[in-house]
Structure formats: C-alpha cells, structure tokens
C-alpha positions as CSV (number, residue, x, y, z in Angstrom):
1,M,-0.3,16.3,-10.6
2,P,0.7,15.5,-14.3
3,R,4.5,15.6,-14.8
4,E,4.0,17.3,-18.2
5,V,2.4,20.3,-16.3
6,F,4.2,20.3,-13.0
7,G,7.7,19.6,-14.1
8,A,11.0,20.8,-12.8
9,D,10.5,24.3,-14.3
10,F,7.0,24.8,-12.9
11,A,6.8,28.0,-10.8
12,F,5.0,27.0,-7.5
13,L,3.8,29.5,-5.1
14,P,6.5,31.9,-3.4
15,R,7.1,30.9,0.2
16,N,5.5,34.2,1.4
17,E,2.2,33.3,-0.1
18,I,1.9,30.1,1.9
19,L,0.6,30.1,5.4
20,T,3.3,29.8,8.1
21,F,3.2,27.2,10.7
22,E,2.2,29.9,13.2
23,E,-0.7,30.9,11.1
24,I,-1.9,27.4,10.5
25,T,-1.7,26.7,14.2
26,R,-3.5,29.8,15.1
27,L,-6.4,29.0,12.8
28,A,-6.5,25.4,13.9
29,R,-6.8,26.6,17.5
30,L,-9.6,28.9,16.7
31,F,-11.4,26.2,14.7
32,A,-11.0,23.8,17.7
33,A,-12.5,26.4,19.9
34,N,-15.6,26.3,17.6
35,G,-16.0,22.5,17.8
36,V,-13.5,21.1,15.3
37,R,-12.0,17.8,16.8
38,K,-10.0,16.4,13.9
39,V,-7.3,18.1,11.7
40,R,-6.1,16.0,8.8
41,L,-3.0,17.2,6.8
42,T,-3.5,16.5,3.0
43,G,-1.9,17.8,-0.2
44,G,-0.8,17.8,-2.9
45,E,1.7,15.8,-0.8
46,P,2.0,17.0,2.9
47,T,5.3,15.3,3.4
48,L,6.9,17.5,1.0
49,R,6.5,20.6,3.4
50,A,9.8,21.3,5.0
51,E,10.0,20.7,8.8
52,L,6.6,19.0,8.9
53,P,7.2,17.4,12.3
54,K,7.5,20.9,13.7
55,L,4.0,21.7,12.5
56,I,2.7,18.5,14.0
57,E,4.3,19.4,17.2
58,M,2.6,22.7,17.3
59,L,-0.8,21.3,16.4
60,A,-0.4,18.6,19.0
61,E,-0.4,21.3,21.7
62,I,-4.1,22.1,21.0
63,P,-6.1,20.2,23.5
64,D,-8.5,17.4,22.5
65,L,-7.4,17.6,18.8
66,D,-6.9,14.4,16.8
67,I,-4.2,14.9,14.2
68,A,-4.1,12.7,11.1
69,M,-2.5,12.7,7.7
70,T,-3.2,11.5,4.2
71,T,-0.1,10.8,2.1
72,N,1.1,9.0,-0.9
73,G,3.6,7.1,1.4
74,S,6.7,8.0,-0.7
75,L,8.5,9.6,2.3
76,L,7.1,7.6,5.2
77,T,10.2,5.4,5.6
78,Q,12.1,8.5,6.7
79,L,9.3,10.5,8.2
80,A,6.9,8.1,10.0
81,K,8.9,7.9,13.4
82,P,9.6,11.7,13.5
83,L,6.0,12.5,12.7
84,A,4.7,10.1,15.3
85,D,7.2,11.3,18.0
86,A,6.0,14.9,17.1
87,G,2.3,13.9,17.9
88,L,0.8,12.6,14.7
89,R,-1.7,9.9,15.6
90,R,-2.9,8.2,12.5
91,V,-2.0,8.0,8.9
92,T,-4.0,7.2,5.7
93,V,-1.9,6.1,2.6
94,S,-3.1,6.2,-1.0
95,L,-2.6,2.9,-2.8
96,D,-4.7,2.3,-5.9
97,S,-3.2,-1.1,-6.8
98,L,-0.4,-3.6,-5.8
99,D,0.3,-4.1,-9.6
100,D,3.2,-1.8,-10.3
101,A,2.3,-0.9,-13.9
102,V,-1.3,-0.2,-12.9
103,F,-0.2,1.9,-9.9
104,R,2.1,4.0,-12.1
105,A,-0.6,4.4,-14.7
106,M,-3.2,5.6,-12.2
107,N,-1.0,8.0,-10.4
108,D,1.5,9.2,-13.0
109,V,4.4,8.7,-10.6
110,N,7.9,7.6,-11.2
111,F,8.4,5.5,-8.0
112,P,7.4,1.9,-7.5
113,V,4.6,0.6,-5.5
114,A,7.1,-1.3,-3.4
115,K,8.1,2.1,-2.0
116,V,4.6,2.8,-0.7
117,L,4.5,-0.6,0.9
118,E,7.8,0.1,2.7
119,G,6.2,3.4,3.9
120,L,3.1,1.4,5.2
121,E,5.6,-0.9,7.2
122,A,7.3,2.2,8.6
123,A,4.1,3.8,9.7
124,D,3.0,0.5,11.3
125,A,6.3,0.2,13.2
126,A,6.0,3.9,14.3
127,G,2.6,3.2,15.9
128,L,0.6,5.4,13.4
129,G,-2.5,3.2,13.6
130,P,-5.0,2.0,12.8
131,I,-3.5,2.5,9.4
132,K,-6.0,3.2,6.6
133,V,-5.4,2.7,2.9
134,N,-7.4,4.7,0.3
135,A,-7.8,3.2,-3.3
136,V,-9.6,5.1,-6.0
137,V,-11.3,2.8,-8.4
138,K,-11.4,3.5,-12.1
139,R,-13.1,1.1,-14.5
140,G,-10.8,-0.4,-17.0
141,M,-7.7,0.7,-15.0
142,N,-7.6,-1.0,-11.7
143,D,-11.0,-2.7,-11.1
144,H,-9.5,-6.1,-11.9
145,T,-7.1,-5.7,-8.9
146,I,-9.7,-4.9,-6.2
147,V,-9.9,-8.3,-4.6
148,D,-6.1,-8.7,-4.5
149,L,-5.6,-5.5,-2.7
150,A,-8.4,-6.1,-0.2
151,R,-6.8,-9.5,0.7
152,F,-3.4,-7.9,1.0
153,I,-4.6,-5.2,3.2
154,R,-6.8,-7.4,5.4
155,D,-3.9,-9.8,6.0
156,R,-1.8,-7.0,7.4
157,G,-4.5,-5.7,9.7
158,Y,-5.0,-2.3,7.9
159,I,-8.3,-0.7,7.0
160,L,-9.1,-0.3,3.3
161,R,-11.4,2.3,1.9
162,Y,-12.4,2.2,-1.8
163,I,-13.3,5.5,-3.3
164,E,-15.5,6.0,-6.3
165,Y,-13.7,7.9,-9.0
166,M,-14.8,11.5,-8.6
167,D,-14.9,14.7,-10.9
168,V,-12.8,16.7,-8.5
169,G,-11.3,19.7,-10.5
170,A,-11.5,19.8,-14.3
171,S,-8.4,18.2,-15.5
172,N,-8.8,14.4,-14.8
173,G,-11.0,13.7,-17.8
174,W,-13.7,12.3,-15.5
175,R,-16.6,10.4,-17.1
176,L,-19.5,8.6,-15.4
177,D,-18.7,5.4,-17.4
178,D,-15.4,5.3,-15.5
179,V,-17.1,5.0,-12.1
180,V,-17.2,1.6,-10.4
181,P,-20.1,1.8,-7.9
182,G,-19.3,1.0,-4.3
183,A,-22.0,-1.6,-4.3
184,E,-20.2,-3.5,-7.2
185,V,-16.9,-3.2,-5.2
186,V,-18.4,-4.8,-2.2
187,E,-20.0,-7.6,-4.2
188,M,-16.7,-8.4,-5.9
189,I,-14.9,-8.7,-2.5
190,S,-17.7,-10.6,-0.7
191,R,-17.8,-13.3,-3.4
192,E,-14.4,-14.4,-2.2
193,M,-14.2,-13.0,1.3
194,P,-17.9,-12.6,2.6
195,L,-18.8,-9.2,4.0
196,E,-21.6,-7.9,6.2
197,P,-22.7,-4.3,6.9
198,A,-21.2,-2.6,9.9
199,E,-22.6,0.4,11.8
200,P,-20.8,3.8,11.1
201,N,-18.3,4.9,13.8
202,Y,-19.9,8.4,14.0
203,R,-22.4,10.5,12.2
204,G,-21.0,12.0,9.1
205,E,-18.4,9.2,8.5
206,V,-18.0,9.3,4.8
207,A,-17.1,5.6,4.3
208,K,-19.9,3.0,4.4
209,R,-18.4,0.2,6.5
210,W,-18.4,-3.5,5.8
211,R,-16.8,-6.2,8.0
212,Y,-15.5,-9.6,7.0
213,V,-17.9,-12.3,8.2
214,D,-14.9,-14.3,9.7
215,G,-13.8,-11.3,11.9
216,S,-10.6,-10.6,10.0
217,G,-11.2,-6.9,9.7
218,E,-13.2,-4.4,7.7
219,V,-13.4,-2.6,4.4
220,G,-15.2,0.6,3.4
221,V,-16.6,2.3,0.3
222,I,-16.8,6.1,-0.3
223,T,-19.7,6.4,-2.7
224,S,-19.9,10.2,-3.2
225,V,-21.1,9.6,-6.9
226,T,-23.7,6.9,-6.5
227,Q,-24.8,7.6,-3.0
228,P,-23.9,11.1,-2.0
229,F,-23.8,12.1,1.7
230,C,-23.8,16.0,1.5
231,G,-26.3,16.2,4.2
232,D,-24.1,14.8,6.8
233,C,-20.9,16.5,5.7
234,S,-19.0,18.3,8.5
235,R,-15.7,19.0,6.8
236,V,-14.0,22.2,5.8
237,R,-10.8,22.6,4.0
238,L,-7.9,25.2,4.4
239,S,-5.5,25.5,1.5
240,A,-1.9,26.1,1.8
241,E,-2.3,29.8,1.2
242,G,-5.2,30.2,3.4
243,Q,-8.4,29.9,1.4
244,L,-11.2,28.1,3.3
245,Y,-13.5,25.8,1.3
246,T,-16.7,24.2,2.5
247,C,-16.8,21.5,-0.2
248,L,-14.4,19.2,-2.1
249,F,-16.1,20.4,-5.3
250,A,-15.9,24.2,-4.5
251,F,-15.0,26.8,-7.0
252,Q,-14.5,29.7,-4.6
253,G,-13.1,30.0,-1.1
254,T,-12.9,32.6,1.6
255,D,-9.5,34.3,2.2
256,F,-8.3,33.8,5.8
257,R,-4.7,34.7,4.9
258,E,-5.7,38.3,4.2
259,A,-7.7,38.5,7.5
260,L,-4.7,37.0,9.4
261,R,-2.1,39.3,7.9
262,S,-4.2,42.5,8.2
263,G,-4.3,42.1,11.9
264,A,-7.6,40.4,12.6
265,T,-8.3,39.5,16.2
266,D,-9.1,36.0,17.3
267,E,-12.7,37.1,17.8
268,E,-12.8,38.5,14.2
269,L,-11.4,35.4,12.8
270,Q,-13.9,33.2,14.6
271,A,-16.6,35.4,13.4
272,L,-15.5,35.0,9.8
273,L,-15.4,31.3,10.3
274,R,-18.9,31.1,11.7
275,S,-20.2,33.5,8.9
276,V,-19.0,31.0,6.3
277,W,-20.1,27.9,8.0
278,Q,-23.5,28.9,9.0
279,V,-24.7,29.6,5.5
280,R,-23.0,26.7,3.7
281,D,-25.3,24.8,1.5
282,D,-23.0,22.8,-0.6
283,R,-24.7,19.9,-2.4
284,Y,-22.6,19.2,-5.5
285,S,-22.6,15.5,-5.3
286,E,-26.4,15.3,-4.8
287,L,-26.9,17.7,-7.8
288,R,-24.3,16.1,-10.1
289,S,-25.9,16.2,-13.5
290,E,-25.8,18.2,-16.7
291,N,-26.3,21.2,-14.4
292,T,-22.8,20.8,-12.8
293,Q,-20.9,20.1,-16.2
294,G,-18.3,22.6,-17.1
295,L,-18.3,24.2,-13.7
296,R,-14.8,25.5,-12.8
297,R,-13.7,23.5,-9.6
298,V,-10.6,23.5,-7.5
299,E,-8.2,20.7,-8.4
300,M,-7.6,17.9,-6.0
301,S,-3.9,18.5,-5.8
302,Y,-4.9,22.0,-4.5
303,I,-7.7,21.3,-2.1
304,G,-6.7,18.0,-0.7
305,G,-8.9,15.0,0.1
C-alpha cells in the first residue's frame, strides 16, 4: 500500500462498514458446514485489526477448522504468543529479501528486515509451525538474493515459497518482463543446493514442492503466471466489509454484509454461498493475455493473498 496514497490522512473505512467478529465467525461457521476446512486471515495486514486474538478464539471454536494467518511479521514479536494461545495454528510471513535495502524497495515500508526476522523467531517460539515464508520475485529487484534467502530459511527449518510476480490489481505497474519463472528459481537454487520434485500435500495445493536432495527441507514455487492452476483452485476470499470473491484477480464480488445485516437466515446465507460457488468459472491466469489487459481488478491490499 504506497505511502504516498495511504498516508496518515487517508480516510479508511468507517468501523461500521467492516464486518464484526461475530459476523465473520458466523460466516466461517456456515462455510465450514459446506466443506471449508481452512480459514486464513490475510490483509492488508491482519495484525493491525484491534483485538485480533479475540477473533482467533472465536474461530477456534468451530470444529475441524484449521486457522492460519499471512502477515508481514511486523507485529509478531508482540502478538505471536497471544495468537497461538487463542488458537492460531500456523503462520506465513512475507519476506522478499534478506537485504534490507532490497526489502524496503520491494515493500515500500519504513521498518527494517531485522524486525521481520524477530517476528519469525517469536512465531517459532510460540509454536506457530511449520512456519512458511512467502517471497515474491521480481526481476531486477530481488532475483539476485534468491539463493541467499533459500539457504537462510532452510537452515532455520522453515518452509520457503517463491511467488511469481503477479498482476494483482492495477496499481503495481506489472509487466511480463518482470516475472522470474518458477522453473528459473528452482534452477538457481538447485545449482548450489540440489533439489528434487516432491509430491503435493493435497489436490489444489498452489505451490509446486521441491525437496533438498540432502533431506534438509523443502522449497516451493507458486507459478500462477507461467503455469496456471485455475482448474484445481478451491479458494474463496471474504473482504473486510463482506464482499465474497472467487478469484484473486476478481473485479466484482458478492455482498454478504448486506445479507447478514438484512436478517438473512443461516439457510439463506448458505444458499447464497452455494449460488456463487456452483457457477464459478474463474480462469484469469489461464486467459492472461491481451484480452485481460486493462481489466479493473481488486487490489492485493484489499483482497488478501
């Protein structure tokens, strides 16, 4: 979220436009009744939400629901233990480079990479594992730091996922030339730390898994640009104010907040969910071409990862 846009004077959504914890939990419970087994809190930055451990505690009461979170790690030193105590099981931390200058340039943030590393240690100490680290790779920006990051993460027993630079939203100046294919990333790492393919943990897993030949861990690549996986996608995204999206590259959602606040019954909400899911035909990554250029898309800071 560029600082020149989202500065101190930016008018964010009024609190009454954002779903309450009770509304989020109600929807999560209904989604779970329809087969959802994993809830991931993303952002923006989820740790900025006041009283976040309380929401985790409420979600943790839903049977057979795996609760995870993706975060920039900036507040994990304070929140890792309270979140774990509340019922958070796993955490994924965004870390595009160990080089402080590269990290700041990639993320336009004013806190040091050391703070993220401290957050990783806090998450580890709190038992939020296996810890995953996400790194977006952009050619000419951080591709020269790929191997160093892989070695660092491997040595600490975390799981690293490299993500091809994607055209989420319309404000990141995306160009195909900026994309470093996942195959190239794997080749770079394997030259110094040999890798071999690993089977996916489950159908629909977005990362292609590779394990180190010496048994020291694994690394993954998410190749939504060069090798799309739309056909196996089983994800749905609920925005902070209750819009439901069936694709990361969506331009329109379905308003669940209005349904919630107009007195819809559980049965009506479930029917709305099914009506959206059963007709979904999102294939943006497979169709990515001149036909998708200029389309209005929801920004990553709004829709989450």
